[in-house]
C-alpha positions in Angstrom: 0.0 0.0 0.0 1.4 3.4 -1.0 1.8 5.8 1.9 1.8 9.6 2.2 5.6 9.3 2.5 5.9 7.2 -0.7 4.0 9.8 -2.7 5.9 12.8 -1.3 9.3 11.2 -1.7 8.5 10.2 -5.3 7.7 13.8 -6.1 10.9 15.0 -4.5 13.0 12.5 -6.3 11.4 13.6 -9.6 12.4 17.2 -8.8 15.9 16.2 -7.7 16.5 14.4 -11.1 16.0 17.7 -12.8 18.4 19.7 -10.6 21.6 20.1 -12.7 23.3 22.7 -10.6 27.1 21.9 -10.1 27.4 20.6 -6.6 31.0 21.5 -5.7 30.5 25.3 -5.8 27.4 25.0 -3.6 29.3 22.9 -1.1 32.1 25.5 -1.0 29.6 28.3 -0.4 27.9 26.4 2.4 31.2 25.5 4.0 32.2 29.2 4.1 29.1 30.3 6.0 29.1 31.4 9.6 28.7 28.7 12.2 25.2 27.5 13.0 23.4 28.0 16.3 23.9 24.5 17.6 20.7 22.5 17.3 21.8 19.3 19.1 23.6 21.2 21.8 20.4 23.2 22.5 18.6 20.0 23.3 21.4 18.2 25.2 22.2 21.2 27.5 18.9 21.7 29.2 17.9 20.2 32.6 14.2 19.6 31.6 12.4 18.2 28.6 13.4 20.3 25.5 10.6 21.3 23.1 11.2 21.6 19.4 8.3 23.7 18.4 7.1 23.4 14.8 5.9 26.0 12.3 3.4 23.9 10.4 0.6 25.2 8.3 -1.1 22.0 7.1 -0.6 18.2 6.8 -1.5 15.7 4.1 -3.8 13.7 6.5 -5.6 16.6 8.3 -5.5 19.5 5.8 -5.2 23.0 7.1 -4.1 23.4 10.7 -3.2 27.1 10.8 -2.8 28.1 7.1 -2.6 31.8 7.9 0.1 31.7 10.6 2.8 34.3 10.6 6.1 32.3 11.0 7.9 35.3 12.6 5.2 35.8 15.2 4.9 32.1 16.0 8.7 31.7 16.3 8.8 34.6 18.8 5.9 33.1 20.8 7.7 29.7 20.9 10.9 31.3 22.2 9.0 33.3 24.9 7.4 30.0 25.9 10.7 28.4 26.5 11.2 26.3 23.3 14.7 25.0 22.8 14.6 24.8 19.0 12.3 25.4 16.0 11.2 23.0 13.2 10.0 24.7 10.1 8.2 22.8 7.2 9.6 23.9 3.8 7.6 21.5 1.7 5.0 23.6 -0.2 2.7 21.1 -2.0 1.9 18.8 1.0 2.5 21.0 4.0 2.1 24.6 2.8 5.6 25.5 3.9 8.4 27.4 2.2 12.0 28.6 2.5 10.6 32.0 3.3 8.8 30.6 6.3 12.1 29.2 7.6 14.0 32.4 7.1 11.3 34.5 8.6 11.1 32.3 11.7 14.8 32.1 12.2 15.3 35.9 11.8 12.6 36.5 14.5 14.3 34.6 17.2 17.6 33.2 18.5 16.6 29.5 18.4 18.4 26.9 16.2 16.1 25.8 13.4 15.5 22.4 11.7 14.6 22.4 8.1 11.7 19.9 8.1 11.5 18.5 4.6 12.2 15.4 2.5 15.9 15.2 1.7 16.6 12.9 -1.3 19.9 14.2 -2.8 23.1 16.1 -2.0 21.6 19.3 -3.3 18.9 19.2 -0.7 21.5 18.9 2.0 23.5 21.9 0.8 20.3 23.9 0.2 19.3 23.5 3.8 22.6 25.1 4.9 22.4 27.9 2.3 18.9 28.8 3.3 20.0 29.3 6.9 18.9 26.1 8.7 21.0 24.8 11.6 19.9 21.2 11.4 18.8 18.8 8.6 16.2 16.0 8.7 17.0 12.6 7.2 14.2 10.1 7.2 15.5 6.6 7.3 12.4 5.1 5.8 12.8 7.3 2.7 16.4 6.6 2.0 18.7 3.8 1.1 21.3 3.1 3.7 24.1 4.3 1.5 22.2 7.5 0.8 21.7 8.1 4.5 25.5 7.6 5.1 26.4 10.0 2.3 23.9 12.7 3.2 24.7 12.6 6.9 28.5 12.9 6.1 27.9 15.8 3.8 25.7 17.6 6.3 28.3 17.3 9.0 31.0 18.4 6.6 29.2 21.7 5.9 28.4 22.4 9.5 24.8 21.1 10.0 23.5 19.0 12.8 21.4 16.1 11.6 18.2 14.7 13.0 17.8 11.1 11.7 14.2 10.0 11.9 13.5 6.3 12.6 10.5 4.0 13.3 12.1 0.7 14.5 15.2 -1.2 15.5 16.3 -1.9 12.0 16.2 1.8 11.0 18.0 2.7 14.3 20.9 0.4 13.3 21.2 2.1 9.9 21.1 5.5 11.6 23.9 4.6 14.1 26.0 3.1 11.3 25.8 6.5 9.6 27.1 8.2 12.7 23.8 9.7 13.9 24.0 11.2 17.4 20.6 12.9 17.2 17.7 10.4 16.6 14.0 11.1 16.4 11.4 8.3 16.8 8.3 9.0 14.7 5.3 7.6 16.6 3.1 7.8 13.5 2.7 4.6 11.5 3.6 5.2 7.9 0.8 3.0 6.5 -2.2 3.8 8.7 -0.9 7.2 9.9 -2.1 6.3 13.3 0.0 7.3 16.4 1.6 4.4 18.3 2.9 5.7 21.6 4.3 2.3 22.5 6.7 2.5 19.6 8.5 5.5 21.2 8.5 4.0 24.7 10.1 0.8 23.2 12.7 2.5 21.1 13.9 4.8 23.9 15.2 1.7 25.7 17.4 0.5 22.9 19.2 3.7 22.0 22.8 3.8 23.1 24.3 6.4 25.5 25.4 9.6 23.7 22.4 9.7 21.4 20.1 12.6 22.0 16.6 11.1 21.8 13.7 13.0 20.3 10.0 11.8 20.2 8.1 13.0 17.1 4.5 13.2 16.1 1.4 12.6 18.2 2.4 14.5 21.3 -1.0 15.7 22.4 -0.2 17.6 25.6 1.7 17.6 28.9 0.8 14.1 29.9 2.3 12.6 26.7 5.3 14.9 27.1 5.9 13.8 30.7 5.6 10.1 29.7 8.1 10.4 27.0 10.5 12.3 29.3 10.2 9.6 31.9 11.0 7.0 29.2 14.3 8.7 28.4 13.6 11.3 25.7 15.5 14.6 26.0 13.1 16.3 23.6 9.8 16.3 21.8 9.0 17.7 18.4 5.5 19.1 18.4 3.6 20.8 15.6 -0.2 20.3 15.5 -0.8 20.6 19.2 1.0 24.0 19.2 -0.2 25.6 16.0 -3.8 24.9 16.9 -3.5 25.8 20.6 -4.5 29.5 20.4 -1.7 30.4 22.8 1.6 28.8 21.6 3.8 30.2 24.3 1.5 28.9 27.0 1.3 25.5 25.2 5.1 25.2 25.1 5.4 26.1 28.8 2.8 23.4 29.6 4.8 20.7 27.7 8.0 21.6 29.6 6.2 21.5 33.0 4.7 18.1 32.1 
């Protein structure tokens, strides 16, 4: 059965096949940029549950969540609420995001920013750095193991942190083999799109020391956040709950307090 991810990745791969920009000059430009804000460090260096607050206009499964949001205002609200980092969707067709959203959000605050998109080629890696992101998302389920290794190495080379998203033990092994030290467990099933909280609880127990653990998707409120923190996660990545809350700063504070 084709999943949302299959459809989105196929679209991104078609676009990547048409990208004929020379890669070496782009890598050189990215390597010469000022240092990033330190995404992984911002999660590892706090004494409470860290919140990665997401700028998310819509989703393929639920449609519009907050289509008219102002990314700059939302980023500022998240920072005032105590968020450790931002995640910004830049996929336009499926999520209503854009590079402009990422840049506006980052400019409006001092938080490190993850480019939340579907990386399928080296150009995507370099583009994340060039647009101003501090961290790159690599989705294990969307990539071949050799691609994950290559993209992870290139991202590190040009100064990005890398959040590797996994769903199970097999994908964790691939992530660790690529050198991942920041791993996100997506609680959402890729076929049914239902949230499986037991998945995150199980995976927390098999991650080695030194890996910063992030729980993604389906964090509905303080009770879920507290459960994940107790299970061993240093951070949660939360989008829908925050962008539909009506008071993003208060919603972030509630997640941190558990």
